[in-house]
C-alpha positions in Angstrom: 0.0 0.0 0.0 1.1 3.6 -0.6 2.5 5.9 2.1 1.6 9.4 0.9 2.8 11.2 4.0 6.5 11.5 3.0 5.5 13.3 -0.2 2.9 15.7 1.1 3.7 19.4 0.6 6.3 18.8 -2.1 4.2 19.9 -5.0 3.9 23.6 -5.7 1.7 25.1 -8.4 0.0 22.8 -10.9 1.8 19.4 -11.0 1.9 15.7 -10.5 4.2 13.2 -8.7 4.2 9.5 -9.7 6.2 6.7 -8.1 6.0 3.5 -10.1 7.5 0.0 -10.4 6.9 -2.5 -13.2 7.7 -6.2 -12.5 7.8 -8.8 -15.2 8.4 -12.5 -15.8 9.0 -14.0 -19.2 9.4 -17.8 -19.7 9.7 -19.5 -23.1 10.1 -23.2 -24.0 10.9 -24.1 -27.6 10.5 -27.8 -28.4 11.1 -28.5 -24.7 14.2 -26.4 -24.4 14.2 -23.3 -22.2 15.1 -20.3 -24.3 14.0 -17.6 -21.9 13.6 -17.5 -18.1 13.8 -13.9 -17.0 12.5 -11.7 -14.3 12.7 -7.9 -14.4 11.9 -5.0 -12.2 12.2 -1.3 -13.0 11.0 1.6 -11.1 11.5 5.2 -10.0 9.9 8.6 -9.6 8.7 11.1 -12.1 7.1 14.5 -11.9 5.3 17.0 -14.2 4.8 20.7 -13.7 2.4 22.9 -15.6 3.4 26.6 -16.1 1.7 29.1 -18.5 0.4 26.4 -20.9 3.5 24.1 -20.9 4.2 20.9 -19.2 7.7 20.2 -17.9 8.7 16.6 -17.1 11.6 14.9 -15.2 12.3 11.4 -13.8 14.9 9.5 -11.8 15.4 5.7 -11.2 15.0 6.0 -7.5 12.3 6.6 -4.9 11.9 8.5 -1.6 11.4 12.0 -0.5 14.7 13.3 -1.8 14.2 11.8 -5.2 10.7 13.2 -5.4 11.9 16.7 -4.4 14.6 16.6 -7.0 12.4 15.6 -10.0 9.7 18.1 -8.9 12.2 20.9 -9.1 13.6 19.7 -12.4 10.1 19.4 -13.9 9.3 23.0 -12.8 12.5 24.3 -14.3 11.7 22.5 -17.6 8.2 23.9 -17.6 9.4 27.4 -17.0 12.0 27.1 -19.8 9.3 25.9 -22.3 6.8 28.6 -21.2 9.4 31.3 -21.7 10.1 30.1 -25.2 6.5 29.3 -26.3 4.7 32.1 -24.5 1.3 30.3 -24.6 -0.1 31.8 -21.4 -2.9 29.2 -21.3 -5.4 29.1 -18.5 -6.3 26.4 -15.9 -6.7 22.8 -17.1 -10.1 21.1 -16.7 -10.8 17.9 -14.8 -11.5 17.2 -11.1 -8.9 14.9 -9.6 -10.1 12.0 -7.5 -8.5 9.7 -5.0 -8.7 5.9 -4.4 -6.9 2.6 -3.9 -7.2 -0.2 -6.4 -5.1 -3.1 -5.4 -5.6 -6.3 -7.4 -2.8 -8.3 -5.8 -3.6 -12.0 -5.3 -4.9 -13.2 -2.0 -3.2 -16.5 -2.6 0.5 -17.4 -2.2 2.2 -15.9 -5.2 3.5 -18.3 -7.9 7.3 -18.4 -8.1 9.2 -18.3 -11.3 10.0 -22.0 -10.7 6.4 -22.9 -10.4 5.6 -21.0 -13.6 8.4 -22.8 -15.4 7.0 -26.2 -14.2 3.6 -25.1 -15.5 5.1 -24.4 -18.9 6.9 -27.7 -18.9 3.7 -29.6 -18.2 2.0 -27.9 -21.1 4.9 -28.6 -23.3 5.0 -32.3 -22.3 1.3 -32.6 -23.0 1.7 -31.2 -26.5 4.8 -33.3 -27.3 3.1 -36.6 -26.2 -0.2 -36.0 -27.8 0.9 -34.4 -31.1 4.3 -35.9 -32.0 3.8 -35.0 -35.7 4.4 -31.3 -35.0 7.4 -29.7 -36.6 7.8 -27.3 -33.7 6.0 -26.0 -30.5 6.5 -23.1 -28.2 5.0 -22.4 -24.8 5.4 -18.9 -23.3 4.4 -17.4 -20.0 4.4 -13.7 -19.6 3.4 -11.8 -16.4 3.4 -8.1 -15.6 2.6 -6.2 -12.4 2.2 -2.4 -12.7 2.3 -0.6 -9.3 1.7 3.1 -9.2 1.4 5.8 -6.5 0.2 9.2 -7.7 -0.2 12.6 -6.1 -1.4 15.8 -7.8 -1.5 19.4 -6.7 -5.3 19.2 -7.3 -5.7 16.7 -4.4 -5.5 13.3 -6.1 -4.0 10.5 -4.0 -4.2 7.3 -5.9 -2.6 3.9 -5.6 -3.0 0.9 -8.0 -1.5 -2.5 -8.4 -2.7 -4.0 -11.7 -1.4 -7.4 -12.7 -1.7 -9.4 -15.9 -0.7 -13.0 -16.8 -0.7 -14.7 -20.1 0.0 -18.1 -21.5 0.8 -18.5 -25.2 1.1 -21.6 -27.3 2.4 -21.7 -30.9 2.3 -24.8 -33.0 3.8 -25.6 -36.5 3.4 -28.5 -38.8 5.5 -29.5 -41.7 4.8 -31.6 -44.8 4.0 -30.4 -48.3 2.1 -27.4 -47.0 3.7 -26.1 -43.7 1.5 -24.1 -41.4 1.7 -22.4 -38.0 -0.8 -21.1 -35.6 -0.8 -19.6 -32.1 -3.1 -18.5 -29.4 -2.9 -17.1 -25.9 -5.1 -17.1 -22.8 -5.3 -15.1 -19.6 -5.2 -11.3 -19.1 -6.1 -9.2 -16.0 -5.1 -10.9 -12.7 -2.1 -12.6 -11.3 -0.9 -15.9 -12.6 -2.2 -18.0 -9.8 -5.6 -16.4 -10.0 -5.8 -16.9 -13.8 -4.3 -20.4 -14.1 -5.0 -23.0 -11.5 -3.7 -26.0 -13.4 -2.2 -26.8 -16.9 -4.9 -29.3 -17.5 -7.5 -26.6 -17.8 -5.7 -25.4 -20.9 -5.6 -28.8 -22.6 -9.0 -28.3 -24.4 -7.9 -25.0 -25.8 -4.6 -26.5 -27.1 -6.6 -29.4 -28.7 -8.8 -26.8 -30.5 -5.8 -24.9 -31.6 -4.3 -28.1 -33.1 -7.5 -28.9 -34.8 -7.5 -25.5 -36.5 -3.9 -26.0 -37.5 -4.6 -29.3 -39.3 -7.5 -27.6 -41.1 -5.2 -24.7 -42.1 -2.5 -27.0 -43.4 -4.9 -28.4 -45.9 -6.6 -25.1 -46.5 -7.0 -22.8 -49.5 -6.1 -19.3 -50.4 -9.0 -16.9 -50.5 -10.1 -15.1 -53.6 -8.9 -11.5 -53.5 -11.0 -8.4 -53.7 -13.9 -6.7 -51.9 -15.8 -9.5 -50.3 -18.7 -10.0 -47.9 -17.2 -11.3 -44.7 -17.6 -11.9 -41.0 -14.9 -10.5 -38.8 -14.8 -12.4 -35.5 -14.6 -10.6 -32.2 -10.8 -10.5 -32.1 -10.6 -8.8 -35.6 -13.5 -6.5 -34.8 -11.7 -5.5 -31.6 -8.4 -4.8 -33.3 -10.2 -2.8 -36.1 -11.9 -0.7 -33.4 -8.6 -0.1 -31.6 -6.0 0.3 -34.3 -8.0 1.8 -37.2 -10.7 3.8 -35.3 -9.5 4.4 -31.8 -6.2 6.0 -32.7 -7.8 8.4 -35.1 -9.9 9.9 -32.3 -7.0 10.3 -29.8 -7.0 14.1 -29.5 -3.2 14.5 -29.9 -3.5 12.6 -33.3 -6.6 14.7 -34.2 -4.5 17.8 -33.7 -1.9 16.2 -35.9 -4.3 15.9 -38.8 -6.3 12.7 -38.2 -9.1 11.9 -40.6 -11.5 12.1 -37.7 -10.9 15.8 -37.1 -14.1 16.9 -38.8 -16.3 14.0 -38.1 -17.8 14.9 -34.7 -21.6 14.8 -35.0 -21.4 13.2 -38.4 -22.0 9.6 -39.6 -18.9 7.5 -39.1 -20.3 4.0 -39.3 -23.4 1.9 -39.7 -26.3 2.7 -37.3 -25.7 -0.8 -35.9 -22.3 0.2 -34.6 -21.8 1.7 -31.1 -18.1 1.9 -30.1 -17.0 2.6 -26.6 -13.7 3.1 -24.8 -14.5 1.5 -21.4 -12.7 2.7 -18.4 -12.9 -0.3 -16.1 -16.3 -2.1 -16.3 -18.2 -3.3 -19.3 -21.5 -5.2 -19.5 -21.3 -5.8 -15.7 -17.8 -7.3 -15.7 -14.3 -5.9 -15.1 -12.5 -5.0 -18.3 -9.1 -6.5 -19.2 -7.3 -3.3 -18.4 -9.3 -1.5 -15.6 -8.4 2.2 -15.3 -10.2 3.7 -12.3 -7.9 6.7 -12.0 -5.5 7.8 -14.8 -2.0 9.1 -14.5 -3.2 12.7 -14.3 -5.4 11.8 -11.3 -8.6 12.0 -13.4 -11.5 9.5 -12.7 -11.8 6.9 -15.4 -15.2 7.1 -17.1 -16.5 5.5 -20.3 -16.0 7.5 -23.5 -18.7 6.7 -26.2 -16.7 7.2 -29.4 -19.4 6.2 -31.9 -23.1 6.0 -31.0 -25.4 4.3 -33.4 -23.1 5.3 -36.3 -22.5 8.9 -35.2 -19.0 10.0 -34.0 -19.6 11.6 -30.6 -16.2 12.4 -29.0 -12.5 12.3 -29.0 -10.2 10.8 -26.3 -8.5 13.4 -24.2 -6.0 14.3 -21.6 -6.5 17.5 -19.5 -4.5 19.6 -22.0 -6.4 18.5 -25.1 -9.7 18.7 -23.3 -8.9 22.4 -22.6 -8.2 22.9 -26.3 -11.4 21.3 -27.5 -13.6 22.5 -24.6 -14.3 19.0 -23.6 -14.1 17.0 -20.3 -11.2 14.5 -19.7 -12.4 10.9 -19.1 -9.3 9.3 -17.7 -7.3 8.5 -20.9 -3.8 9.8 -19.8 -1.6 6.8 -19.2 2.1 6.1 -18.9 3.8 2.7 -19.1 7.0 3.2 -17.1 8.0 5.7 -14.4 10.2 7.5 -17.0 7.3 7.9 -19.5 5.1 11.0 -19.7 1.4 10.2 -19.7 0.0 10.1 -23.2 -3.6 10.0 -24.5 -4.3 6.2 -24.7 -7.2 3.9 -25.1 -8.1 1.6 -22.3 -10.7 -1.1 -23.3 -12.1 -0.3 -26.8 -15.0 -2.4 -28.1 -18.0 -2.4 -30.3 -21.2 -3.2 -28.4 -23.0 -6.5 -29.1 -26.0 -6.6 -31.4 -29.0 -8.9 -31.9 -27.9 -11.4 -34.5 -26.7 -15.0 -33.9 -23.4 -15.9 -35.5 -25.2 -18.8 -37.2 -27.7 -16.4 -38.7 -24.9 -14.2 -40.0 -23.1 -17.1 -41.6 -26.3 -18.3 -43.2 -26.8 -14.9 -44.8 -23.6 -15.1 -46.9 -23.6 -17.1 -50.1 -19.9 -16.7 -50.9 -17.6 -15.1 -48.5 -15.2 -15.6 -45.5 -15.2 -15.9 -41.7 -12.0 -14.4 -40.4 -11.2 -15.4 -36.8 -7.8 -14.3 -35.7 -5.4 -11.4 -36.3 -1.6 -11.5 -36.4 0.5 -8.4 -37.3 -0.9 -5.3 -38.9 -0.8 -1.6 -39.2 -3.2 1.4 -39.4 -2.6 5.1 -39.7 -4.4 8.4 -39.0 -6.4 8.2 -42.2 -8.0 5.0 -40.8 -6.5 2.9 -43.6 -5.4 -0.5 -42.2 -4.0 -3.8 -43.2 -4.1 -6.8 -40.8 -2.7 -10.3 -41.1 -5.2 -13.1 -40.8 -3.7 -16.4 -39.7 -7.1 -18.2 -39.2 -10.3 -18.2 -41.1 -12.8 -20.3 -43.1 -14.6 -19.9 -46.4 -18.4 -19.5 -46.3 -20.3 -21.2 -49.2 -24.1 -21.1 -49.4 -24.4 -20.1 -45.8 -22.1 -22.8 -44.3 -18.5 -22.8 -43.2 -16.3 -24.6 -45.6 -12.5 -25.1 -46.0 -10.0 -23.4 -43.8 -7.8 -20.6 -45.2 -4.1 -20.1 -45.5 -2.5 -16.9 -44.2 -4.0 -13.9 -45.8 -4.7 -10.2 -45.2 -7.6 -7.8 -45.0 -7.4 -4.1 -45.7 -9.4 -1.0 -46.3 -10.5 2.3 -44.7 -11.9 1.5 -41.3 -14.7 4.1 -41.4 -15.9 2.7 -44.7 -15.7 -0.9 -43.4 -17.8 0.0 -40.3 -20.2 1.9 -42.6 -20.8 -1.4 -44.5 -21.7 -3.3 -41.3 -25.1 -5.1 -41.9 -25.2 -7.5 -38.9 -23.7 -7.5 -35.4 -23.6 -10.7 -33.3 -25.1 -11.0 -29.8 -21.8 -12.5 -28.5 -19.1 -10.4 -26.9 -15.4 -11.3 -26.3 -12.4 -9.5 -25.0 -8.8 -9.8 -26.1 -5.8 -8.1 -24.6 -2.6 -6.8 -26.1 0.1 -4.1 -26.0 -0.4 -0.9 -27.9 2.8 0.6 -29.2 2.0 4.4 -29.5 5.5 5.8 -28.6 5.5 3.6 -25.5 4.0 0.2 -25.1 1.0 -0.2 -22.7 -1.6 -2.9 -22.0 -4.9 -2.4 -23.7 -8.2 -4.3 -24.0 -9.9 -4.8 -27.4 -13.1 -6.6 -28.0 -16.6 -6.8 -29.2 -19.0 -9.0 -31.2 -18.6 -10.5 -34.7 -19.5 -8.1 -37.4 -20.7 -8.8 -41.0 -19.2 -6.2 -43.4 -17.5 -5.7 -46.7 -13.7 -5.7 -46.7 -10.8 -6.0 -49.1 -9.3 -9.5 -48.9 -5.8 -10.3 -50.1 -5.5 -13.2 -52.5 -2.5 -15.5 -53.1 
């Protein structure tokens, strides 16, 4: 828990003080051999000071009152230097800081790195024994704890400890048509809370292997604009990468295509897209943000409501520029990072159609299930790799697909949405905007028109 007493009274004027530590574990087995077995810990103190429309920032890889005082003074000097040069003279920033403690540490004995390694070995042994025909196999365990203490001159006193734990399995088969496929499980929570036994993952591994065999004998899709179903994972990454980034206010100020779309049609009326702060549909989100790194309460931001673009995502500074209210989107990954405008848990809300009904409505198209790598830019143009999918013929799923891509302009693709499934699924990943940070992405399956890459 945080001890705020040693830092009280150090902040003068508009400013923030953040003490943070990130602790990580990364274990990897390749064909039964340990290729990574690492633990890391990095932490320190950072401060921001706001003077005449300019932020100054400073950090140091140490903690305690002396370090806090030093970085606060350095941040104030940096802010004054910038203010003298830029002469902005801006007024007070909006946003009412809040206080709270959100500690999601496990109540069980913490799993040691040795226990995690044994967990990975048991998974690997299961795969090796049951599927000896595989060309290669990898098991990875990744865990990250982010612990933050935040004080602001506005009165925020916030402490959080947010853990995440993931298990990834990657399988490859050889032969005349080699193929590979991977999946991961887990997310918010510590390892022992997410994974009680390796045996609970055996059914997921079996399904992954089944998809791999189908893919190995699969076909290449026919290229061009096609009627398709994007599964929840792809709908989620589309919402995050190709829409969410275009409405981050710093990118809007940089010329994003979304700049003139507020109050205008941006998608089908079936589409409502929300950046959730911490709770969605009655459950905790993959990356719960109750208080952001400016001390602002995390609240949901409705980006698109029934097809209409409603808002941008803000920090306090951009909210002042646009005359808006910050909703808790300022986040930093490490102590040495400044808070940036970031998404938290971005998802399309579920609709009313059953997936079977959506499939039956397509005579000749594709069902894309998973995403690999990809890219999107501030024009909302995107290209995503698709490592798993199936053709749809006369309303039924057919042969599996080899690796392909989908591309297009995200606002146009969302404008073509004609059905939205009643299911909802989260995925979790790392967003790489200047600094990596955990994010949640999710939603239902959507029926739309998208450009499919051929062979």
